[in-house]
C-alpha positions, 0 to 999 in steps of 0.5 A, spaced: 206 810 761 200 811 759 199 808 751 196 812 746 190 809 743 194 809 736 198 804 739 192 799 741 191 798 733 193 792 730 197 796 724 198 790 720 190 789 719 190 797 717 189 797 709 190 803 705 186 807 703 182 807 709 177 811 714 177 810 721 174 814 727 179 814 732 176 817 738 171 821 740 171 826 746 166 832 750 169 838 747 171 843 753 164 846 754 161 839 755 156 841 750 153 834 749 152 836 742 160 839 741 164 832 740 171 832 738 172 826 734 179 824 730 179 821 724 185 817 722 186 818 714 190 812 712 193 814 704 199 808 705 199 801 709 203 802 715 210 799 715 209 797 706 209 804 704 210 811 706 209 819 703 215 822 701 217 828 705 216 833 700 210 829 699 206 829 705 208 836 707 205 839 700 199 835 701 198 837 708 198 845 705 194 842 699 189 837 703 187 840 708 186 847 705 181 843 699 178 840 704 176 846 709 174 849 702 169 843 701 167 841 707 165 849 709 158 848 707 157 842 713 159 849 718 152 848 721 153 841 724 161 841 725 168 844 724 174 842 721 179 843 728 186 841 724 188 836 718 195 833 721 200 829 718 202 823 722 209 822 724 209 815 721 208 819 714 202 813 712 196 818 713 193 824 717 188 825 723 183 829 721 180 832 727 172 835 727 168 839 733 160 837 733 154 834 732 156 827 727 149 824 730 145 826 724 150 825 718 152 820 713 159 823 716 163 817 713 161 818 706 162 826 706 168 825 708 170 820 702 167 823 697 171 830 699 177 826 700 177 824 693 176 830 690 181 833 694 185 829 691 182 830 683 184 836 684 191 836 686 191 831 681 191 837 676 195 842 679 203 843 675 209 843 679 209 850 681 209 853 690 204 858 687 199 853 686 200 851 694 197 855 699 202 858 704 209 855 700 213 861 702 218 863 707 212 868 710 208 862 712 211 856 712 217 853 716 220 849 710 217 853 704 223 849 700 220 842 702 214 842 697 213 837 691 206 837 687 209 831 684 211 827 689 204 829 693 201 826 686 205 819 687 201 818 693 194 820 690 195 816 684 196 809 688 189 811 691 185 816 687 181 810 683 181 805 689 175 804 693 177 808 701 175 802 706 171 804 712 175 801 719 173 799 725 177 800 732 172 793 735 176 789 729 183 792 730 185 791 737 191 789 739 191 783 745 194 787 751 199 781 752 201 782 744 203 788 745 206 788 753 211 782 752 214 787 747 215 793 752 221 795 756 
């Protein structure tokens, strides 16, 4: 069975909040300028903290919406393909397509990540403040809480967002192969 990229990373070395360029690959059209880049945006320290179910679902709606809104001004350089919560509930995958080589993408993403979190902090606990949180647009429209999203945001909004590099996080193959079945 192939090993996923994220399983090659030592999660004990991941700090939060942090951003990591997890993977880059060519888009299907093989245009050299259209790389698909997957970022790991870590809100919580793995195996220590998690985002509640309602909190991460609400962040999925709000954070994704605000990031798209703020980053639209860079649409001539890159476009957001997806912003998805991690199954472990410690952060989000942020997936873009485009040529990031001519911009300081870490600073841009961090700036608007913080701006999105600050915007969420000013919302009151009202489902009308959550885009798509209704029976017609959401598969679990009752599973939302702005207050629970704020609990996660409050714990990181004033912290420095660290930039992590894969080369510093790779596991030794012997360490993870010995635990496999």
